[in-house]
Structure formats: C-alpha cells, structure tokens
C-alpha positions in Angstrom: -70.6 -102.7 32.1 -68.3 -103.2 29.1 -65.2 -103.2 31.3 -66.4 -106.4 33.4 -66.6 -109.8 31.9 -70.2 -111.0 30.7 -70.7 -113.4 33.8 -69.9 -110.7 36.2 -73.0 -108.3 36.9 -71.9 -104.8 38.6 -75.1 -104.2 40.5 -75.1 -107.9 41.7 -71.5 -108.6 42.5 -69.2 -105.5 42.6 -71.5 -102.9 44.4 -72.3 -105.1 47.6 -68.3 -105.7 47.8 -67.6 -101.8 47.4 -70.5 -101.4 50.2 -68.9 -104.0 52.5 -65.5 -102.5 52.0 -66.7 -99.2 53.0 -68.9 -100.5 56.1 -65.4 -101.8 57.3 -63.6 -98.8 56.8 -66.3 -96.6 58.4 -66.4 -99.1 61.2 -62.4 -98.8 61.6 -62.8 -94.7 61.8 -65.3 -94.8 64.5 -63.6 -97.2 66.5 -60.6 -95.4 66.3 -61.9 -92.2 66.8 -64.0 -92.7 70.2 -62.7 -90.6 73.1 -61.2 -91.8 76.1 -63.9 -93.1 78.6 -61.2 -94.0 81.2 -62.1 -92.1 84.6 -59.5 -89.8 85.9 -58.9 -87.8 89.2 -60.3 -84.1 88.6 -57.4 -81.5 88.2 -58.6 -79.5 91.1 -59.7 -81.2 94.5 -63.5 -79.6 95.2 -63.7 -77.8 98.6 -65.2 -79.8 101.4 -65.6 -79.1 105.4 -63.4 -81.3 107.6 -63.4 -82.2 111.4 -66.6 -81.4 113.6 -67.6 -78.6 110.9 -68.3 -81.5 108.4 -70.8 -83.0 110.7 -72.7 -79.9 111.8 -74.6 -76.7 110.2 -72.5 -74.8 108.0 -72.3 -72.0 105.6 -70.2 -72.0 102.5 -68.6 -69.1 100.7 -66.2 -67.7 98.5 -63.7 -65.1 99.2 -60.5 -62.8 98.0 -57.2 -62.5 100.4 -56.6 -58.7 100.9 -54.1 -56.5 102.9 -55.2 -56.2 106.1 -55.3 -52.3 105.5 -57.1 -52.9 102.2 -55.5 -52.1 98.9 -54.0 -48.7 98.7 -53.8 -47.2 95.2 -51.0 -44.6 94.8 -51.4 -41.4 92.6 -50.0 -38.5 91.9 -51.1 -34.8 93.0 -49.6 -33.3 90.2 -49.2 -34.4 86.1 -46.0 -34.9 84.9 -42.9 -37.4 83.9 -41.8 -40.0 86.0 -37.9 -38.9 86.2 -37.2 -41.8 89.3 -38.7 -44.7 90.3 -37.7 -45.8 93.9 -39.8 -49.0 94.2 -40.7 -52.4 92.5 -43.1 -55.1 93.3 -42.6 -56.9 96.3 -40.4 -54.5 98.1 -41.3 -53.8 101.8 -41.7 -49.8 102.6 -41.9 -47.8 105.6 -44.1 -44.8 105.9 -42.9 -41.6 104.1 -40.4 -43.4 102.2 -39.8 -42.0 98.7 -42.1 -44.2 95.9 -41.1 -42.0 92.8 -40.6 -38.5 91.9 -42.2 -36.2 89.0 -40.2 -33.8 87.0 -39.7 -30.9 89.1 -37.7 -28.5 87.2 -40.7 -25.9 86.5 -41.2 -25.9 90.3 -37.6 -25.6 91.1 -37.2 -22.4 88.5 -40.2 -21.1 90.3 -38.4 -21.6 93.7 -35.2 -19.9 92.5 -37.4 -16.7 91.2 -38.9 -16.7 94.4 -35.2 -16.9 96.3 -34.3 -14.0 93.9 -37.0 -12.0 94.8 -36.6 -12.6 98.6 -32.7 -11.6 98.3 -33.9 -8.1 96.2 -36.7 -7.5 98.9 -34.6 -7.8 101.7 -32.0 -5.5 99.8 -34.6 -2.8 99.2 -35.9 -3.4 103.1 -32.0 -2.5 104.1 -31.8 0.4 101.7 -35.3 1.8 102.8 -34.5 1.6 106.4 -31.2 3.7 106.1 -33.0 5.9 103.8 -35.6 6.6 106.6 -32.9 6.8 109.3 -31.2 9.7 107.4 -34.5 11.5 107.0 -35.4 10.8 110.6 -32.1 12.6 111.6 -32.2 15.4 109.3 -35.9 16.2 110.4 -34.8 16.1 114.1 -31.9 18.3 113.4 -34.3 20.9 111.7 -36.7 20.7 114.6 -34.1 21.3 117.1 -32.8 24.5 116.0 -34.3 27.4 118.1 -33.6 30.0 115.4 -36.6 30.3 113.3 -34.7 32.3 110.6 -32.0 29.7 110.5 -34.0 26.9 108.8 -36.9 27.9 106.3 -40.1 26.1 106.6 -39.8 24.8 103.2 -36.9 23.0 104.4 -38.4 21.5 107.4 -41.6 20.4 105.1 -39.0 18.8 102.6 -37.3 16.5 105.3 -40.8 15.6 106.7 -41.9 14.4 103.3 -38.5 12.6 103.0 -39.0 10.9 105.8 -42.4 9.8 105.4 -41.6 8.8 101.8 -38.5 6.4 103.2 -41.3 4.9 105.8 -43.7 4.0 102.6 -40.7 2.6 100.4 -39.9 0.3 104.0 -43.4 -0.7 103.9 -43.5 -1.4 100.2 -40.2 -3.4 100.5 -41.5 -5.6 103.2 -44.8 -6.3 101.5 -42.7 -7.6 98.8 -40.7 -9.5 100.8 -43.7 -11.3 102.2 -45.1 -11.8 98.8 -41.7 -13.4 97.7 -41.5 -15.8 100.8 -45.1 -16.9 100.0 -44.3 -17.8 96.3 -41.3 -19.6 97.9 -43.5 -21.5 100.1 -45.9 -22.5 97.0 -43.2 -23.7 95.0 -41.5 -25.6 97.8 -44.9 -27.0 98.6 -45.4 -28.0 94.8 -41.8 -29.7 95.0 -43.1 -31.7 97.9 -46.3 -32.9 96.0 -43.9 -34.1 93.0 -42.4 -36.2 95.5 -44.7 -39.4 96.2 -44.4 -41.0 99.3 -45.7 -44.1 101.0 -48.5 -42.9 102.9 -48.4 -45.9 105.3 -45.9 -49.0 105.9 -46.8 -51.9 103.7 -45.4 -53.8 100.8 -45.7 -53.0 97.3 -47.9 -55.1 95.2 -48.0 -53.6 91.7 -46.0 -51.2 89.9 -47.7 -49.9 86.9 -45.2 -47.0 85.7 -41.9 -46.8 84.5 -39.4 -43.7 84.6 -40.1 -41.4 81.3 -44.0 -42.1 81.3 -46.5 -39.4 81.7 -48.5 -39.5 84.6 -51.8 -37.7 85.2 -54.3 -37.0 87.7 -57.3 -37.8 85.8 -57.1 -41.6 85.4 -59.8 -43.3 83.5 -62.0 -45.7 85.1 -60.3 -48.7 83.8 -56.7 -47.5 83.8 -54.5 -49.5 86.2 -53.1 -47.8 89.6 -49.4 -46.2 89.4 -48.5 -48.1 92.5 -50.7 -50.4 94.6 -49.6 -51.4 98.1 -51.1 -52.4 101.4 -50.2 -53.8 104.6 -49.6 -57.8 104.2 -48.7 -58.9 107.7 -51.3 -60.1 108.7 -53.6 -60.8 105.6 -57.4 -61.2 105.7 -59.9 -62.7 103.7 -62.9 -60.9 102.9 -65.9 -63.6 102.3 -69.2 -63.0 100.6 -72.4 -64.4 102.2 -75.4 -64.5 100.0 -78.3 -62.4 101.5 -80.4 -65.5 101.8 -77.8 -67.2 104.3 -76.9 -63.8 106.4 -79.7 -64.8 109.1 -78.1 -68.2 109.3 -74.3 -67.6 109.4 -72.8 -67.5 113.0 -71.1 -64.2 113.1 -67.9 -64.2 115.1 -67.3 -67.7 114.8 -63.8 -68.9 113.2 -64.0 -70.1 109.5 -62.2 -72.8 108.0 -60.2 -71.5 104.8 -58.7 -73.6 101.9 -56.9 -72.2 98.6 -59.3 -72.4 95.6 -58.1 -76.2 94.2 -56.5 -77.3 97.2 -59.1 -78.3 99.9 -56.9 -80.5 101.7 -54.7 -77.7 103.1 -57.0 -75.6 105.4 -56.3 -73.2 108.1 -58.5 -71.8 110.6 -59.0 -67.9 110.5 -60.2 -65.7 113.1 -63.1 -63.5 112.9 -62.2 -60.0 112.6 -65.6 -57.9 111.9 -68.7 -57.9 109.6 -69.2 -54.8 107.0 -72.2 -53.2 108.0 -73.5 -52.5 104.4 -74.9 -55.4 102.6 -73.4 -54.8 99.1 -74.0 -56.0 95.4 -71.7 -59.3 94.5 -68.7 -58.1 92.7 -66.4 -60.8 93.4 -67.0 -63.5 90.7 -65.2 -66.7 89.8 -66.4 -67.4 86.1 -68.6 -70.4 87.2 -71.2 -71.1 84.8 -73.6 -71.7 87.5 -72.8 -68.5 89.2 -75.2 -65.7 90.2 -74.4 -62.1 90.2 -77.7 -60.4 90.6 -77.5 -61.1 94.5 -76.3 -59.2 97.5 -73.7 -60.3 99.9 -72.7 -59.5 103.3 -69.0 -59.3 103.6 -67.4 -61.0 106.4 -63.4 -60.2 107.3 -61.3 -62.9 108.8 -57.6 -62.8 109.7 -55.7 -65.5 107.9 -52.6 -67.0 110.1 -49.1 -67.3 109.1 -48.8 -69.9 106.3 -45.5 -69.5 104.4 -47.0 -68.5 101.1 -50.0 -70.6 100.8 -52.0 -67.3 100.5 -51.3 -64.5 98.2 -53.2 -61.1 97.9 -55.8 -61.5 95.1 -56.3 -65.2 95.7 -59.6 -66.9 95.8 -60.5 -69.0 98.8 -63.1 -71.3 99.8 -64.3 -71.0 103.4 -66.8 -72.7 105.5 -68.5 -71.0 108.5 -70.4 -72.7 111.2 -74.2 -71.9 111.2 -76.5 -70.8 114.0 -77.6 -73.9 116.1 -81.0 -73.0 116.8 -81.6 -72.6 112.6 -83.0 -75.5 110.5 -80.6 -76.5 108.0 -83.5 -76.5 104.9 -81.1 -76.2 102.2 -79.2 -79.1 102.3 -79.5 -80.2 99.0 -76.4 -78.6 97.6 -73.2 -80.2 98.2 -69.9 -78.6 99.4 -68.3 -78.6 96.0 -71.4 -77.4 94.1 -71.8 -74.4 96.5 -68.3 -73.1 96.4 -67.3 -73.8 93.0 -70.2 -71.7 92.0 -69.2 -69.2 93.9 -73.1 -68.7 95.3 -72.9 -68.7 99.0 -75.1 -71.4 100.0 -76.2 -73.3 103.6 -74.9 -76.7 104.1 -75.3 -79.3 107.3 -74.3 -82.8 107.8 -72.5 -84.8 105.6 -72.6 -85.2 101.9 
C-alpha cells in the first residue's frame, strides 16, 4: 500500500498483527461474558417425606387449602346498585349478618303504595259495614210492620236491595284489602332479598364489589363472585391422588403436609373423607412436566392450628402412607420430582 514504507508488507506484517489483536479482544469478551458457574442453594426447598414415612411406601400428592365449609360464593337475588357494603376481606361474620344492600327505593315505593291501598281498603270496609248495618236495620223495621198498607211492597224491595248491595260492597272491600296485603308482603319480600346476609358463620375471604357498582343476577362464567367466604376454623386440604395410585393409597391414614417451598415445616393432618367421584384434574401448578389429561381422587384432611402457616388457596405437598400389601413398583421417581410436577406418584424407601 502507498501509505506504508516500501520495506513493510501489509499482507505479511500488518494483517497478522490485526488478526492477533482481534483474537485477543475476542478472548477477553468471551472470558468476561461467561455465566457464573458457581453452585448455589435452590430458592425453594423440594418436598420430602420425613420420619418413618421416609423409609416406607408412600404416595405423594399436591393439594389446595380450603375452608372446612368449602368456598361459598355470595351473589344477589335481584340486580341493582350497591348502596351499602358492610364487610371487607378478613372480617369474621355470624350467620344472618348483613353483608351488603342493593338499592331498594323502588321496592320501598311499592311497599308504600301497598300500605296506602291497605288503609283505603280498611276504610272502605268500615263504610260498607256501616251501610250494611243501616240497610239491615231498615229492612228489619219494614218487616216488623204488621199493617201491609203502612209500607208498600216497593219500599221493602228497595230496602232488601240496599242490604244486598251493602253486603257486596263489604265483600269487595275485603277482597281489595287482601290484594293490598299481598302486594305489601311481596314488596316486603323484595326488600328482604335486596339485603344480602351471610348464609353461615365464617370468614370473608374476598370482596369484589364497591358501593355504587351495579350487580347483576346473571354473572358471566369468568366473572369473580361478589363476596367469597367460608368457615376457616378449621381449614381443610384437598389432595389430588392420581387414578393410577388410587389402589395403593391407604385411605384413612393421616397425611404429612408441608407448604410449597417449605418442606421442613411439616404437620400431620388427620383424614376427613374421600370424595366418592373421581374427577378430571383441575388443580394445576404450572409445572413443565405436569400432566393434565388424568383423573384424580380427592382426599380431604383437616389441618391443625398453625398460626398462619397455611392460608386458603395455598398449594401444599403431601405424603400419604401406601398400603402395606402392595408392591412399590413405581419407585423410580423421587419425592421432589413427583410433587413438583403435581402428578401424584407412588414412592417408597429412601431416595
């Protein structure tokens, strides 16, 4: 090249130097950009069995914490605007306690109209009774007269007609009173339906309405319930057992339960009941190896008092003893792989 001295060749001297510099830069970039290969403890402790259960056949499963009454979704019998909200999440309520009220102005207006009609009908009844009593007295007076010439036959017929008409007006007034009372009862019932009360004693778990919002009786499939509550003293857990392990699980035995990610904090949960129907799996944990095309048997256990260790809706890992007379043929999967994938698997012995 013209810019270089005559005794220096670009292809033989300069180009190799540039190549060496490029290699050095590339090596430095690669060396500083390598990821950290140091080992570290996992963020979540994998589930594991402990005690005698760790050395014996067992079935692992995943479950959800729920109220002992199951979740109760509160709706409204009549649509309208929420005018008063009496509770919030975390409140403990008694059966029959008011939760919220819906705008009741139309129902109260109907009740006032019915009460006015009741008062009008009662006044009409009193008037009809007075008229009937007067007509009957007049008719009785005419009939006691012995001299036929003193009272004409037409006067008697007119008195009889007035007595009959007064009796008919009395019956009509009574019918109007019954109708007005029925309307008042209907309005009173509607007022009661606009006041939503707790159907049971329990804890308010979620409140998804606010004063001024419109509530409808026809909520969509994806819409959240207005209020969600349940009996949380005690708490239950619903554990899914894979249909392949139903014949192996020891139904009735207590379960060893730990919160997801805290395997060291384990409690013993006594057995409550087994649901009679095997259902498709719906409780998912978003694990990559999770199977959803299975059916599960749901077992319910009661959690002891743990001072906030378990909460409604929380996922848990559980280990249940297997029957002693069944072979442990599926022991290739460990505790951590079986519950982290939320596919209930059979385990036995140590890992």
